[in-house]
N, C-alpha and C positions, 0 to 999 in steps of 0.2 A: 683645566681650571687654573693651574699654576701658570701656564703660558698666557692665558687670557688676562691674568692679574698683572703679569710682569712685562707684557709686550707693549712698550711705548715706541714711538718713532716711525709710525707708518708701516706699510707692508714689508719693506726691506728689513727693518729691525725685527719684526715679528717672525719672518721667515728665518732670519739668522738665529734667533732664540730657539725656534722650533728645531732647527738643525742641530744645535748644540745639545738640547735635551733628548731628542728622539734618536739621533744618530750617534752622538759621541758619548752621552751619559747612559741612557737606557738601552741603546743598541737594539731597538725594535726593528730597524731596517738599516741597510748599509747606504753608503754615499750614492752609489749609482741609482738605487731604487728611489731614494729621496729626490734626486735631480730629475729622474724620469717623471715622477709624480708632479713635481713643480712645473716642468716644461709643459705638461699637458693641461694643468690647471690654468696656465696663462692663456691657453687657447679658448677657454670658456668665458662667457660673460659673468660678471660679478666679482666680488672681492677675492683675489687669488689666495690670500693668506688663510681666510676662513675656509675656502674650498679645499686648500691643501690639508688643513687639519681634518676636514670631513673625509677627504680622499684617503688619507693615511688610516683614519679610524675604520673606514669601510674596507680598506685593503687588508687590515689585520683581523677585523671581527665583523665584517659585513654591515648590515643595516644598523644593528645595535651599536656597533663601534662608531659608525659614521654619525649617528644621531648624538651619541654621548660626546664625541670630540667636537663636533660642529656647534652644538648648543652651548657647552661649557666654555668654548673659546670666546663666544660673543657675550655671554651673560654678564660678566663683571663690567665691561664697558657700557653695555646697555643700561644697567642700573645706575652707573655713575652719571652718564649723559642725561638720563631722565631726571635725576636729582638736580643736576646743574641747570637744566632747562627750566625747571620750576623756580629755582633761585634767580635765574636770569630774568624771567618774566616778572617776578615779584619785586626785584630790586634794580631793574634796568634804569629807572629814572634817577637813581641816586648818583650824586656827583662822583663819589669814589668809584662806583662800578664803571661809569663812563670813562673815568681817567685810566683805570686799569686796562680796559679794552682798547683804549687809544693806543697804548704801547703794544698790546698783543697783535693788533691788526698789522702794524708795521713789521713785526717779526714774522707773521704768517706770510706776508707778501714776499719777504726775503726767502722763506722756506720754499715757496712755490718757484721762485727764480732759481734757487739752488737745485730743485728737482728737474727743471728744464735742462740745466747743464749736465746733471748726472745722467739722466735718461738719454740726452742727446749724444753724449760721448759713447754710450753703449749701443745706440740704435743707428746712428747716422755714419755708416762705414763706407758708403759709396755715394757718388753723385746722384744716382737714382733715388736713394733714400732721402737726400737733401731736397730733391725736387718734390717728393711726396709730402715731406714735412712743410715746405713752403706753400704748396698748393692747398693743403688742409688748413693752414693758418689763414690764407687769403679767403678761402671759401667761407669759413665761419666768421672771420673778423669783418669782412666787407659785405658779404652776400647772405649772411645768416643761414647758411646751409645747415641742415640738421645733422647732429652728431652721428646718428645711425647711418645716414647716407654716406658720410665721410668714411666711417669705418668699413662699410660694405664696399665702397669704391676702392679703398686702399687694399683690402683683402683680395679683390678681383685683380688689381694691378699686380700684386705680388704673385698670385697664382699664374697669371699670364706671363709675367716675367720669368718664372721658373721654367716655362715651356719654350719661350721665344728668345729671351736674352738672359740666361742664367748668370752671365758674368756681371750683370748690373746689380746683383744681389750680394749681401755679405757672405763670406765664406761659410759660415755656419748654416745658412739656409740652402747652400748648394750641395751640402753633404748630408746624406741620409744616415744618421747615426742612431743606433739603437743598442743600448746596453741593458742586459737583462741578467747581470751576474747574480742578483739576489732573487730572481724570479722563482728559482726552484725551491727556495725556502719559504715561499708564501703560498697560500691556498690557490689552486687554479681558478681562473676566471673564464667563463664561457658565456658569450652573448646568447640570450634566449628571448624569443619573441613573446612567450607567455609571461616571463618575468618582466619584460619591458612594458607590456600592457598593464600588469598589476601595479607596477611602480608609477606609471603615468597616471592611471586612474586615481590612485590615492593622493599623490602629490598635487595633481591639477585640481582635485576637489578641495583639498586644504587651502590651496592658493586662490582659486577663482570663486568658489561658492560664497565665501564671506563678502566679497565685493558685489556679487550679483544679489545677495540677500539685502545688503545695505542699499543698493540702488533701487530695488523694488520697494523697500520700506521708506527711504528718505528722499529718493529722487536722485538723478544723475548730477545735479548741481550742488549737492551737499558736499561739504569740505572733506568728509571721510571718504566718500566715493571718489572725489577728484584725486585725493592723495593715493588711494588704493590703485586707481587706474594709472596715474602718473608713475608711481614707483614700480608697478608691475611692468610698465613699458621700459623703464630704466633697467630692470632686472634682465631684460632680454638683449639690450644693446650696449651694456656697459663693459665693453672690451677696453683694455689698455690701462687698467688700474684706477685708483681712486681720484688722482689729480685730473685725469682726463674726464672722468664722470662729473667732477665738480663744475667744470665749465658749463656743461649742458644743464645740470641741475640748477646751478645758480641763476642762469639767465631765465630758465623757465619759472623757477620759484619766485624770482623778483619781478621780472618783466611781464610774464604771462598771467600768473595767478595772483601776484601781489601779496604773497604770504609773509614776506619780510623785506627789509630794506637791504641795499648792497652792503652797507657797513655791518649789518647784523649777520649776513652770510659769513663775513670774515670772523665775527665773534664766534659763531658756531664752529667754524674750522679751527679756531684757536682752542676752543674747548676740546674738540676731538683730538687735536694734536697732543694735548697735555694729559689725556686720560688713556687708560689701557684699552686694548681691543682694536678692531679694524678702524681705519680712518673713515671708512664709509658710514660709520655710526653717526656722522653728522646729519644723516637723513632723519634721525630721530629728533634732533634739535629743530630741523625745519618742519617736520611733521607736528611737533608740539606747538610751535609758534603759529603755524597755519590754522590749527584747530582752536588754539587759545584766542585768536583774534576773530574767529568765526564760530562762536560756541553754540549758536542757536538758542535752544531753551535750557542748555546745560550751564552749570557753573564753568567759567573759563578755565580754571585749573583742572577740573574733571575732563572737560572737552580736550584740553591740551594733552593730558595724560593718555586718554584713549587714542587720540590721534598719533601720539608718539609710538604707542604699543602696536597700533594697527600698521603704521608705516614700517616698523621693524619686522612685523610678520610678513608682509607682502614683499619686503626686500630680500629676506633670507630663506623663505620657503622655496623659492625657485632654485637657490643654490643647492639645496639637498636634491631637488629633482635632477639638475644637471649632473651631479655626481652619481647618484644611485642609478639613473637611467643610462648615462653615457659612459661611465667608467669601464664596463666590459668592452664596449666598442672602441673607446679611446685606447685601451690596452692593445687591442688588435691593430690599431693604426700606427703603432710605434715605428718611427723611422720614415714616415711619409714626407717626401721632399716638398710636395706642393703645399702641404699644411705649414711646414716650417717657413716657406717663402711668404705665404700669406700672413703669418704671424709677424715676420720681420717688417713687412710693409705696413701692417696695422700699428706696430710700435713706432715706426717713423711718423705716421700720421698723428699719433698721440702727442709727439713732441710739438707739432704745430698747434694742436688743440690746447695744450697746456700753456704755450706762449700766449694764446688768446686769453686764457684765464688770467695770466699774470698781468697783462695790459689792462684787462677789464677791472680786475681788483685794484691795480695801481691807480688808475684814473679816479676811481670812486673813493679811494683812501686819501689820496693827496690833494684832490681838488674838490671844492665845494659845489661846482657846477660843471656838468658835462653835457654838451649839446650834440645833436646828430645832424650831419651834413649829408644830404642825398645828392647823388650824381650818377648818371649812366647806369641806373639800376642798382647801384651799390649804396650802402649807408655807412658813413664814417663817423665814429664818435670822436669829438674834439673837445678837450677840456678848456675852460676859460682860465688863462694863465694867471689872471689877477686873483683867482680864488685858491691859489696854491697854499697849502698848509706847510709852513717851514718845519714845524715839529715832526710831522709825518715823514717828510723828506729826510730829515736828519736821522731819525730813528731807523728808517729803512736802510739808508746807506751804512749806518753803524752796524745793523744786524747782518747785512751782506758781508761787510769786512770781517766781522767776528766769525762767520761761518766759513767763508771762502779763504780768507787769509790766515786766520788763527785757528781754524778747525774747531771752533766752539761747538759743543753739542746743541741739539735742538732745544732740549729742556732748559739748558743754561741760557740760551739766547732768548727764549720766550720769557723766562723769569726776569732776566735783566731788562728787557724792553718793557715789561709790565711795570717794574719799579721806576725806571727812568721816565716812562710815559706818565705815570701817576704824579711824579714830582713836577714834570713839565706842565701838566694841566692844572694841578692844584696850587703850585707855588709860583711858577713863572707866568 
């Protein structure tokens, strides 16, 4: 609960805080065991910080520990995002609200660009990794290739590279390293078929039966069912961290389902960046607006609240399944060279996907009109230069300079851009 309340700044900040409290202060596990848990959580789909909390809870106290740690880690952020979503829907049309989010959007765009540079420096160590990143960017930007297919292809390339051309991969992926210095101090873990069947049956029922029941009752076209099916699919394919997932989620939520506008997606990301808990909690904001605007016979705020809660449920229940089912087997796979290579390739592909996210956000933030140009089977988004918003351009450049040149913190940058954006809109 303490980590969930204090963890701002995305997964990197949350993991750093978790390390300080669990390893340095409480000493519940040592450095090697923490890093081992982190490395394997990154192999799984879903938010790695929440899964790391669940994994460590499971490691120390099995199912009860995993449930306690995983739920309390996301609970504060879920409650805050739900409250802010209600306020956003109720006061979105006010000039002050629009002015505040005008500045926040520019700051969020700068944060995404900074994430590209940070992840790129870590992931792109060889020419092969650069080629994977470039190919993933072109695939999603020009040909709208699905995010799951990009991730699967990158993982396959990494796996094949580890067998055929290991020199193309980063050094870390070529060396099978397994540290288990703390393993003797923790309870033994043994994979069990009977246990795997029990865990799968319970978790799959909690995950899929509510969706099936709503589909039978309301029909497959109802917004609750659509959200349940969409976020269930996301829970299976969301490798590479929150920023990579956002590109896929934003395009589907905006272009395919029409739950919200491109600018509103940035508003939601700004809210998630400034509240505690996993960045992926932005799914609750999207789930709220989607149901709020398609309430059926319900009051819009009631529908939005139910949509947000259901979205959170189908997003995080699979995370517990991956940990409780896979952790014993993941422990047994320690030091597997092919898995490390596949993860390296997936991380490289994520850089290209996040670059697509930054360009997509940037065009919709800075330009009033974005057209699509079709050629040779590809589709290129081209903004109309005359619709450029100079205020957005100025704030984005200022936010980038603050973060990259002067090392300003994320919260400081967001708050400053909100203030300057408000003044720009209401005064200038």
